[in-house]
Every structure is written in structure tokens, then in C-alpha cells.
TIVO-261944 format. One record per residue: x, y, z of N, C-alpha, C in turn; residue number from 1. Coordinates in steps of 0.2 Angstrom, whole numbers. Last residue first. Example, Ala and Ser with C-alpha at 12.3 -4.5 7.8 and 13.67 -1.06 7.14 Angstrom:
2
- n_x|n_y|n_z|ca_x|ca_y|ca_z|c_x|c_y|c_z|num
- 64|-11|35|68|-5|36|64|0|39|2
- 66|-28|39|62|-22|39|66|-16|39|1
***
This chain:
316
- n_x|n_y|n_z|ca_x|ca_y|ca_z|c_x|c_y|c_z|num
- 457|370|594|454|367|588|453|360|589|316
- 464|377|604|457|376|604|453|372|599|315
- 477|379|602|475|376|608|468|375|609|314
- 480|383|588|485|378|592|481|375|598|313
- 469|391|584|471|385|580|475|380|584|312
- 469|400|595|463|396|594|465|390|590|311
- 481|406|593|480|402|599|474|397|598|310
- 478|413|581|483|408|581|483|403|588|309
- 466|421|584|466|415|579|472|410|579|308
- 469|431|594|464|425|595|466|419|590|307
- 479|440|593|475|440|599|470|435|600|306
- 485|437|581|489|437|587|485|437|593|305
- 474|438|572|478|432|572|482|432|579|304
- 470|451|573|465|445|574|469|439|575|303
- 482|458|570|479|458|577|474|452|578|302
- 482|455|556|488|453|561|485|453|568|301
- 470|462|552|471|454|552|476|452|556|300
- 473|475|555|468|472|558|468|464|558|299
- 491|476|556|485|478|553|479|474|557|298
- 505|483|564|500|478|564|494|480|561|297
- 512|495|564|514|490|558|509|484|558|296
- 508|502|575|505|504|569|507|499|563|295
- 504|497|591|509|495|585|506|496|579|294
- 494|499|600|500|503|600|505|501|595|293
- 483|490|602|482|498|601|488|501|599|292
- 485|477|603|479|479|601|479|486|598|291
- 498|475|609|496|472|602|490|475|599|290
- 497|483|620|503|484|616|501|481|609|289
- 485|480|627|485|486|623|491|486|618|288
- 489|469|635|485|468|628|485|474|624|287
- 496|476|645|499|470|641|495|469|634|286
- 488|486|650|494|488|646|497|482|642|285
- 479|478|657|477|482|651|483|484|647|284
- 486|472|667|484|468|662|482|472|655|283
- 500|481|673|493|480|672|492|475|666|282
- 513|484|685|511|482|679|503|481|679|281
- 515|487|699|513|492|695|512|490|688|280
- 519|474|704|524|479|704|522|485|699|279
- 509|463|693|512|465|700|517|471|699|278
- 503|457|682|500|462|686|502|463|693|277
- 511|447|676|510|453|672|507|458|677|276
- 509|436|684|515|440|685|515|446|681|275
- 499|427|684|498|433|687|504|438|687|274
- 500|430|666|497|432|673|498|426|677|273
- 505|430|653|509|427|658|507|430|665|272
- 498|435|642|500|440|647|505|437|652|271
- 500|434|624|499|431|631|501|435|636|270
- 498|432|606|499|436|612|497|432|619|269
- 507|423|594|501|424|599|502|428|605|268
- 511|419|577|512|423|584|506|423|588|267
- 508|414|565|511|410|570|514|414|576|266
- 501|424|558|498|418|559|501|413|564|265
- 510|435|556|506|435|562|502|428|563|264
- 526|428|551|519|430|550|515|430|556|263
- 539|426|554|534|421|556|527|422|552|262
- 546|438|550|549|431|550|544|425|550|261
- 538|449|553|541|448|546|543|441|545|260
- 536|446|567|530|447|562|532|445|555|259
- 549|448|571|545|441|572|539|441|567|258
- 551|462|569|555|457|566|552|450|566|257
- 540|467|577|540|468|570|545|463|567|256
- 545|463|590|539|460|588|538|461|580|255
- 557|471|591|557|463|591|551|460|588|254
- 552|484|589|556|481|584|557|474|585|253
- 543|485|601|540|485|595|545|482|589|252
- 548|486|614|548|479|611|545|479|604|251
- 546|499|618|552|497|616|553|490|613|250
- 533|499|622|534|500|615|541|499|613|249
- 528|497|635|532|492|632|533|493|625|248
- 523|509|642|518|505|638|522|499|634|247
- 528|499|656|523|501|651|525|508|648|246
- 544|491|657|539|496|659|535|498|654|245
- 556|484|653|552|481|658|547|487|661|244
- 564|486|643|564|491|648|560|489|654|243
- 565|469|640|567|475|638|567|480|643|242
- 553|460|650|558|460|644|560|468|643|241
- 543|458|659|550|455|661|555|456|656|240
- 531|463|654|534|466|661|541|464|662|239
- 528|454|644|531|461|642|534|464|649|238
- 524|441|642|528|443|647|532|449|646|237
- 524|439|623|521|438|630|526|440|635|236
- 521|431|610|523|438|611|520|439|618|235
- 526|415|607|521|419|611|525|426|612|234
- 527|407|591|530|411|596|525|415|600|233
- 529|391|583|525|397|584|529|401|590|232
- 531|379|569|534|383|575|531|389|576|231
- 529|373|558|524|371|564|527|374|570|230
- 538|376|549|532|379|548|527|378|554|229
- 554|382|551|550|376|552|543|378|553|228
- 559|394|549|559|390|544|555|384|545|227
- 558|400|562|553|401|557|553|397|551|226
- 571|398|567|565|393|569|559|394|565|225
- 577|409|564|578|403|560|573|398|561|224
- 574|418|574|571|419|567|572|413|563|223
- 581|414|584|574|413|585|571|414|578|222
- 594|416|580|592|409|581|585|409|581|221
- 593|430|579|594|427|573|592|419|574|220
- 592|434|593|587|435|588|587|431|582|219
- 605|430|596|599|427|599|593|427|595|218
- 613|439|589|614|432|588|608|428|591|217
- 608|452|594|607|450|587|608|442|586|216
- 601|453|610|607|452|606|605|449|599|215
- 593|466|618|592|460|613|599|459|609|214
- 600|470|634|598|471|627|597|465|623|213
- 595|459|648|599|464|645|597|466|638|212
- 588|448|652|593|450|656|598|456|653|211
- 578|448|642|576|448|649|581|450|653|210
- 581|447|628|580|453|631|578|454|638|209
- 572|432|626|577|437|623|576|444|626|208
- 563|422|630|566|426|635|572|431|632|207
- 557|417|619|563|414|621|567|418|626|206
- 545|425|619|551|427|614|557|423|616|205
- 537|417|628|540|423|630|546|426|626|204
- 539|400|622|536|405|626|540|411|627|203
- 536|393|607|541|396|611|538|401|615|202
- 529|378|602|527|385|604|533|387|609|201
- 528|367|589|532|369|594|530|376|596|200
- 521|352|582|520|359|584|524|361|590|199
- 530|341|571|528|343|578|527|350|579|198
- 535|338|559|528|339|560|525|340|567|197
- 549|337|561|546|343|557|539|343|557|196
- 560|332|570|552|331|571|549|337|567|195
- 572|336|567|571|329|568|564|327|568|194
- 571|350|567|573|347|561|571|339|561|193
- 567|352|580|562|354|575|564|351|568|192
- 579|349|586|573|345|587|568|346|582|191
- 587|359|581|589|352|580|583|347|581|190
- 581|370|588|581|369|580|583|362|578|189
- 585|367|601|578|367|599|577|366|592|188
- 599|370|600|596|363|601|589|362|600|187
- 598|384|597|601|379|592|599|372|594|186
- 591|389|609|588|388|603|591|384|598|185
- 598|390|621|595|383|620|592|383|613|184
- 601|403|623|606|399|621|604|392|620|183
- 588|409|627|591|410|621|596|405|618|182
- 578|397|636|583|402|636|586|403|629|181
- 561|392|635|567|392|632|572|398|634|180
- 548|383|638|551|389|641|558|389|640|179
- 539|377|625|545|377|627|547|384|631|178
- 528|365|621|528|372|623|534|373|627|177
- 522|355|609|528|355|613|529|363|615|176
- 505|351|606|511|356|605|516|354|610|175
- 496|339|595|498|342|602|504|346|601|174
- 494|332|584|493|339|584|494|342|590|173
- 497|318|584|491|320|587|489|328|586|172
- 510|316|579|504|311|577|497|314|579|171
- 518|325|586|517|325|579|511|321|576|170
- 516|319|599|514|326|597|513|327|590|169
- 524|308|597|516|307|599|513|314|597|168
- 536|313|595|533|309|590|526|309|591|167
- 539|319|607|539|323|601|535|320|595|166
- 538|309|616|534|314|617|533|318|610|165
- 548|300|612|541|298|613|536|303|613|164
- 559|308|613|557|305|607|550|303|607|163
- 559|310|627|558|316|622|556|313|615|162
- 562|297|631|556|300|633|554|306|629|161
- 575|295|626|569|290|624|562|294|625|160
- 586|306|621|581|305|626|576|301|623|159
- 594|312|612|596|306|614|591|303|619|158
- 589|325|610|589|320|604|591|313|606|157
- 590|331|622|584|329|620|584|323|614|156
- 602|337|626|601|330|627|595|327|624|155
- 600|350|624|605|347|620|605|340|621|154
- 591|354|634|589|353|627|594|350|623|153
- 599|354|646|594|349|645|592|348|638|152
- 608|365|643|611|358|645|605|353|644|151
- 599|376|641|603|373|636|606|366|637|150
- 582|373|646|588|375|647|593|372|642|149
- 567|372|644|572|371|638|579|375|640|148
- 555|363|650|560|368|652|566|367|648|147
- 539|361|642|546|358|643|551|364|645|146
- 522|357|643|528|362|644|534|358|645|145
- 511|353|630|515|350|636|521|354|637|144
- 494|355|625|501|356|624|505|353|631|143
- 481|353|627|483|353|620|490|354|619|142
- 469|346|638|476|348|637|478|348|630|141
- 456|340|639|457|347|637|464|350|637|140
- 457|327|642|454|331|647|455|339|646|139
- 463|320|632|456|319|633|452|323|638|138
- 476|324|635|473|327|629|465|326|629|137
- 478|315|646|477|322|647|474|326|641|136
- 479|303|639|474|304|644|473|311|645|135
- 490|305|631|483|304|628|478|305|633|134
- 500|307|640|498|312|636|491|311|633|133
- 500|294|646|498|300|650|496|306|646|132
- 504|287|635|498|285|638|496|291|642|131
- 517|292|634|512|293|628|505|292|631|130
- 523|288|646|522|295|645|517|296|639|129
- 526|276|652|520|276|649|518|284|648|128
- 539|276|657|538|272|651|531|273|648|127
- 545|292|662|541|286|663|540|283|656|126
- 552|303|658|556|297|660|552|291|661|125
- 544|314|657|546|310|651|550|304|652|124
- 531|318|666|537|315|667|539|311|661|123
- 522|334|661|523|326|662|530|324|663|122
- 512|347|662|519|345|663|518|337|665|121
- 501|355|650|502|351|656|510|350|656|120
- 490|367|646|497|365|644|500|361|650|119
- 473|369|640|478|368|645|485|365|642|118
- 459|380|639|463|374|636|469|374|641|117
- 443|386|644|450|385|645|453|379|641|116
- 430|386|638|433|393|640|441|392|641|115
- 425|374|635|426|379|630|430|385|632|114
- 418|372|651|419|369|644|420|374|639|113
- 423|373|665|421|378|661|422|376|654|112
- 427|362|672|422|366|675|419|372|671|111
- 437|357|665|431|353|665|425|358|668|110
- 447|366|668|445|365|661|438|362|661|109
- 449|364|682|447|370|679|444|370|672|108
- 454|351|681|447|352|684|444|359|682|107
- 466|353|675|461|349|671|454|350|675|106
- 472|361|686|471|363|679|466|360|675|105
- 473|351|696|469|358|697|468|361|690|104
- 480|340|691|473|340|693|469|346|693|103
- 493|337|687|489|342|683|482|343|685|102
- 507|333|694|500|333|696|496|339|692|101
- 520|336|692|517|332|687|510|331|688|100
- 520|351|701|524|346|698|521|343|692|99
- 515|362|707|511|356|707|515|350|704|98
- 524|372|705|524|369|711|519|364|712|97
- 522|377|691|528|372|693|527|369|700|96
- 506|375|684|511|379|688|516|374|691|95
- 502|374|667|503|370|673|508|374|678|94
- 493|387|660|499|383|660|500|380|667|93
- 478|389|650|481|388|657|487|384|656|92
- 472|400|640|476|394|640|480|394|646|91
- 456|406|638|462|407|641|466|400|641|90
- 443|418|632|446|411|633|453|412|635|89
- 440|431|632|435|426|634|437|419|634|88
- 444|448|634|447|441|634|441|436|636|87
- 440|461|634|438|457|629|441|450|628|86
- 443|468|646|448|469|640|446|464|634|85
- 434|463|655|434|470|653|438|472|647|84
- 439|450|657|433|451|653|433|458|651|83
- 451|451|666|451|449|659|445|451|655|82
- 447|454|678|450|459|675|451|457|667|81
- 440|442|682|437|449|683|441|454|680|80
- 449|432|681|444|433|675|441|440|676|79
- 455|429|693|459|433|688|454|435|682|78
- 446|423|701|449|429|703|452|433|697|77
- 443|411|694|437|416|696|440|422|697|76
- 455|404|693|452|407|687|447|412|689|75
- 465|410|707|461|405|704|458|409|698|74
- 477|412|717|476|415|710|472|410|706|73
- 482|414|733|476|411|729|476|415|722|72
- 493|419|740|490|412|742|485|410|737|71
- 504|427|728|499|427|733|496|420|734|70
- 513|414|733|512|421|734|510|424|728|69
- 519|400|736|512|402|734|511|409|737|68
- 532|397|742|530|397|734|524|400|732|67
- 533|398|756|538|400|751|536|401|744|66
- 520|394|761|524|400|763|529|402|758|65
- 517|382|754|513|387|754|517|394|755|64
- 532|374|746|527|375|752|523|381|751|63
- 540|360|738|537|367|738|532|368|744|62
- 545|348|740|550|353|740|547|360|739|61
- 534|339|730|539|339|735|544|345|734|60
- 519|349|725|525|344|724|530|344|730|59
- 504|351|735|510|354|731|515|348|730|58
- 487|345|732|494|346|736|499|348|731|57
- 472|349|732|477|349|727|484|350|730|56
- 466|346|744|463|343|738|468|343|733|55
- 475|354|752|473|347|754|470|343|748|54
- 477|366|747|482|361|746|480|354|749|53
- 469|378|742|466|371|744|471|366|743|52
- 472|389|736|475|388|743|473|382|745|51
- 477|387|719|472|387|724|475|386|731|50
- 482|395|703|483|390|709|478|391|714|49
- 487|398|686|482|398|692|484|393|697|48
- 494|407|673|495|402|678|490|403|683|47
- 493|408|655|490|411|662|492|405|667|46
- 493|412|639|498|410|644|496|413|651|45
- 485|417|629|488|410|628|493|408|633|44
- 469|424|629|476|424|632|479|418|632|43
- 460|428|615|462|423|619|469|425|622|42
- 445|439|613|452|437|613|454|431|617|41
- 430|433|605|434|437|610|441|435|609|40
- 422|425|597|426|430|593|430|435|598|39
- 417|415|605|421|413|600|425|419|597|38
- 408|424|613|414|420|616|419|418|611|37
- 399|428|603|403|433|607|409|430|610|36
- 393|416|599|398|419|595|402|424|598|35
- 391|401|606|391|408|608|396|412|604|34
- 389|387|604|389|392|598|389|399|600|33
- 391|378|614|384|379|611|384|384|605|32
- 403|379|618|402|373|614|395|374|611|31
- 407|389|627|406|391|620|404|385|615|30
- 398|392|642|402|387|638|401|390|631|29
- 398|408|649|395|402|646|400|398|643|28
- 404|414|665|404|414|657|401|408|655|27
- 406|417|678|399|419|675|399|418|667|26
- 418|413|684|418|418|679|411|421|676|25
- 412|403|695|417|403|690|415|407|684|24
- 406|415|707|405|408|703|410|409|697|23
- 416|423|719|412|423|713|411|416|710|22
- 423|423|731|417|420|731|413|420|725|21
- 435|430|728|435|423|729|428|420|729|20
- 435|444|727|433|440|721|432|433|722|19
- 440|449|739|433|450|737|430|446|732|18
- 453|444|738|449|442|743|442|443|742|17
- 458|451|727|457|444|726|452|442|732|16
- 460|464|721|455|463|727|453|456|727|15
- 469|469|712|464|464|710|459|462|715|14
- 478|477|718|475|479|712|469|475|710|13
- 482|471|730|479|477|730|475|478|724|12
- 489|459|725|483|458|729|479|465|730|11
- 499|465|717|494|461|714|488|461|718|10
- 507|471|727|503|476|722|498|472|719|9
- 512|460|734|507|464|737|503|469|732|8
- 521|451|730|515|451|726|510|456|729|7
- 538|454|728|532|454|732|526|454|728|6
- 549|443|719|546|449|720|540|449|724|5
- 553|431|714|554|432|721|551|438|723|4
- 546|421|701|549|427|703|548|428|711|3
- 546|411|686|547|411|693|549|418|696|2
- 535|411|672|542|413|675|541|413|683|1
***
């Protein structure tokens, strides 16, 4: 999510300047069979960026001063607070101000084999979009982010680029990862019907409850997507939904409804950092909602939501 709020609290709480010199997480690759790494939790939605805009330039229209606040959110810096919570793997989501240049994300994936997976952004209007998807998949990308505003999503069925992306994803097991607004869900459902084998991941509960109370019509649209067995939902961005304050237990009915509709095997927890750790919100409170505070989730539910679902979609 994009936010204009001050990130000062984030800078204070994470001491980013002091962490910048850390070697990349001190984590081992899990490719050699590190069971502790494999059994740890997975954060399925994290944004990172670097102040090195010479090596990793911003897309046209974005500037350091206007958009990069805080100036640095590297994997090294963020992992200092993930590890104490038992998180050992992370799904990196391409940051909007890099546009279609996914270089920083794929370089981070390459630097820590097995620790990161990625969700890239590509230009679906290009004739070689399938070739680009294939190339990125070879670099550790397992999903592609789509901005699912209502007007855009309603045109997808007529878009040659979207047809190419959704069909290629169906053939390869890659995921279409949608930052969707609630009013776009009927159009998303039409795409799911047209491409029943394509994995679809809905970010942040489709932002239901972000601008006011949960509307039953919006929730019903999200529930209906459960009829498509390759559709998943991220239970994430708690700081931005409902009452917007810890311990976030007001979101329990929403999570319970989705657990009943999708099963825990198609839900995955995510923080949406760094935005989860500003303005008094904490990383610990985010993961604790799923791990500790919902008595209707059993141990197996938690295992799926905190690791196994994201592992299946983004690390298999």
C-alpha cells in the first residue's frame, strides 16, 4: 500500500542506520536442507528498497525526496526484527517506484538463495511479456503483481497482454497477485472463470474494511472467489484495516469467515512491511494475531497460514 504518513516512528523503532552495515541477515541458504529455516514462518508480503538509486534507478515520476520515506528499507535492515518472531523466509513484492525494473528484488533473491521469493511487476502491453515472465521466473520470481482497480479489471478479458499473462501463469504454476479493491472482485471472478487453472492471490483481504466497516456485499464477493480452487487470500496489512490498532482482534470475524470459505490451506499471513511498523504498529503484533490470538485456529491452521500456504505458492 502507498502511504503519505511520516515514517519517523519506523526509523526510531528499527534503528535502520545502525543496521545498515549488517551482512545479509546472517541467514543460511535453505537449499542445503537447513530444517530450522524450512520450518520457520514465511512473511508473504514485504517491500524493500535501497538508497542506491545510481545502481537501482527510480521509475519516471518518482523521486527520493517524495517517495522514498524512509530512505532505506533493505532486507538486511528489516530482518533484524523478523528473526526474533521466527520468520525465516520472505516473499518480496516489487516496490511501485521501481516500475517495471525488478533488478533490486531479483538481486536480493540471488544474494540469499532459498530465503526470498519474489512478486514482480511487468508491462503487459509488451509483445514479449511471456518471455519476460519466463526470464523472471528463472530468477526466483513466483508471482506477478496486478493493480486491480475496478475500471482496469473490467477490461482484462479483452486485453491481449492479460490473456498472455494469465494463460502463461496457468501453464507454469506462477501466481497472479492482485492488489484489488472490493468493487473489482466481480471482474476478478470473471477472470478466474476464464482461467480456472491460474493461481490467483488476493492481497490484504481485497482491502475490505480499509475505508470503513466491512460491507457484507464486499465480503460475499470475496467468499465467492473461494469456489475457484486456485485462489488464495493474504490475511495481511492489519494496521490499515478495521479499527487499525493492535491487537487487531476486531478482524477475527473476517478471518474466521475466510477460514470457513477457503480453508486455512488457501490463506497466508503477511505483514506488508515496512508499513506495518510505523505509527506505533509493530511486527510482533501482526504475526501474533494469527499465531496467538485467534482461538478458532488450530495448530494445523496456523501452520498453513504462517508457512505452508506461502511455501506452496511461492517457494515450491
